[in-house]
N, C-alpha and C positions, 0 to 999 in steps of 0.2 A: 732292750731299752734300759738305760741306767736308772731311770725313775722307778720302773717297776720293781727292781730289786730293793730299793730303799723304802718303798711304801709300807711294808709291814713293820719295819724298824721305826719309821716316823709315827705310825699309828700307835705302836706300843709305847713309844715315848710320850705321846700326847695323853694316852690313858694313864700312864704312871704319874704324869704331872696333873692329873685330874682335870684336864681341859675339857670343856664342853664342846667346843668347835675347833676344827682344824682347817686352816686356809691353805689350799694347794694351788699353785699356779706355775705356768710355764710361759716363757717369753721366746720370741723368735724375731730376728731381723734379717731381711734379705735385700740386697741391692736390686733395685728395679732394673730389668734387663731389656725392656723394649727399646729399639733403636730410636724411636720417636721421643723418648724421654731424655736423651742425653744432651746436655749443654756443657760447654767447656767450663772446667773448674767448678762443677756442681754435681752433687750426688743426691739421688732420690733413693730412699730406703722404705720398704714396706715392713712395718712392725706389727706383730700380733701378740696378744696375751690371752691365754685360756685360764680360767680360774673357777674353782668350786669350793664350797664350804661343805665339810663333812661333819655330821653329828657323831662324835666319837663313841657315844654310848649306844646309839641305835643303828649306826651305819647309813642313815638317811642323808641324802644330799639335798638340803633345802634351797640351795642357790648354786647356779652354774651359768656362766656367761663367757662370751668370747668378744674381744675387742680388736679392732684393726685400725691402722692409720698409715698415712704416707707422710714422710718427712723429707723436705728438700733443704739441703744445706750447701752453701757456697764455700769453697775452699778459702781459708783465712791465711793470713801471713804466718800464724803459728803452726800451720800444718805443713810439714816438710814434703809429704807425699799425699796423693789422693786417697791412699789407704787410711791415713789418719783422719781425713775428712769423712770417710765412710764409717769408721768406728765412732766418730763423734756424732754423725747422723743417726747411727743405730742407738747410741746411748740416749740422745735427745728424743728419738722416736719411742723408745721403750718408756721413758719418763712420761711422754704424752699418754700412752695407753695405760700406764699405772695411774695417772690422774683420773682418766675416765673410769677406771676400775674403782678407785676410791670414792668417787661420786656415786656410782651405782651401788656399792656396798653400804654407803651412808644411807641412801634411800631405802635399801632393803631392810636395814636395821631400824630405821625410823618407822617403818610400817608395823614393826613389832612382831 
């Protein structure tokens, strides 16, 4: 897994920068494959985001969460192919779960 090999480097860099916390996340977008979900000129994408905060000094993970969403996008005139619609749906879906993550992190930090 490519992330596993970069983890020690990322942690070392955070320590060198004297960071207190390191935010680690991974996103994924997959086209929905159920035959009941298909509509002409429309794409449904399932997006997910896994995130955790790592205390750089102690190695403790004070926050971890996973978010998931479904985004439906209709093919627009600017999309030459359905693949472009799918990429746009993935981008928009990932933005949706990033917004959910931002709200959750704000609530976490507000608790102190």
